[in-house]
C-alpha positions, 0 to 999 in steps of 0.5 A: 351082433347076431353072431355074438348073440348066437354064441352067447345063447349057446354058452354052457354055463355049467362047464364055465369056471366062476372066474369065466362067468365073472369075466363074461358078465363084466363085459355085458350090459345085457344078458340074453334070457337063455343065459340068464335062465342057465345062471339061475339054474346053476347049482353053484352059489357063486354063479348065482351071486355073480348074477345078483351082483350083475343085476345090482350093477345094472340097476345102479346104472339105470338109476344113474342114467335116469338121474342124468336125464333129469339133470339135463332136462331143463337145459334141453328145454332152454336149448329148444328155445334157442339158448345154446351157451348155458353156464352153471354157477355154484359156491363152496364154503359159505357155511364154513367157519374158516377159509375162503368161499369159492365159486365155480362156473362152467359152460358144457357142450350140449352133448355132455353126459358125464355119468356121476355128475351130481351135487358135490355133497353127495360125492366122495372126494376121490369121485369129485376129483375125477369128475372135475378133471373130466368136466374141465376136459369137456368144458367150452369154458370154466372158471373159479372165483374166490372171496378171502377171509378179509373180504368175508369179514368186511362184507359179510358172508352173503355179499362175499359169496356173491362176489366170489360167484361174480368173479367166477362167472365174469371170467367165462369166455365165451360169455354164456347166453344164460347163467343158471345159479344155485339158489337166488343170490344177489349178484353184481351186474353181469352182461348176460341173463341170470336165472336162479334155480332152487336146489339147482346143484341137485337138479340141473346138470351145469350147476351140479358140475359147477358145484364140483369145480367149486368144492374141488378148488376150495378143498385144494386151497384148504389143503395148501393153507393147512400146511401153514397151521399144523395141528388144526387139521384143516386138510380134514375138515376144510374149515367146517365146524366139526367137533374136532375143529371146535376142540382145536380152536378152544385149545389153541385159539383162532387163526387168521383163517377163522372168520370173525363172524364166528366165535368159540367159547372155552368149551368149544361151543360156536356162536355167531357174532352179529355185525 
């Protein structure tokens, strides 16, 4: 480490190409102060831009680490109390106009620290897919649950969402010692303690992880169902009430995937049907 620092401090920035400077910066979390001063003093605009880019990247990494520490804080407090197997639970699709509601449940090891885990709504589809893969690889247990359109129509969206959540949590093996749930849903009886956390998908690590599993699972399901209903673009809006979705319903009519809780008038405007 000392030898590497000595070599870094002796770098002659002025003799390096911009490509060499870029490669040097990409491989380092920390830039020795002498090197930083030489980069700042370099006459080339390109070297200054590379340093600025490195600084922005470092700040972004610091913010992610701080956020990850915050996400882990409550679970760490529970583990200090002797609660080791902690599960997160969340849903996806509750606010959609079509398609099932899905839930994800996951138990992660105490040392899990996957950078980027967050409320699924803040992530791009590609990032969610990558994180879901890594979460499943690390998980001690994970499961998903579903309530279909017919169950949503018969039970109402609130009860159907609770049913999907129950199915996801009930399938966990081993059973958690504490189940942390986004919000405060009314769940059917489970054999382990349940704790609701308001806004949990944005402030508790395992709930955020569960939100990613639920969203990825539901998106994949809607992509498959979209093949049966060409023209409705379910693979794009995933059943949510986008303007394009409403226009297609007003033009083509509703499908078996559309929930009876909602209706569309001739202008594609949405209204909620009371049961």
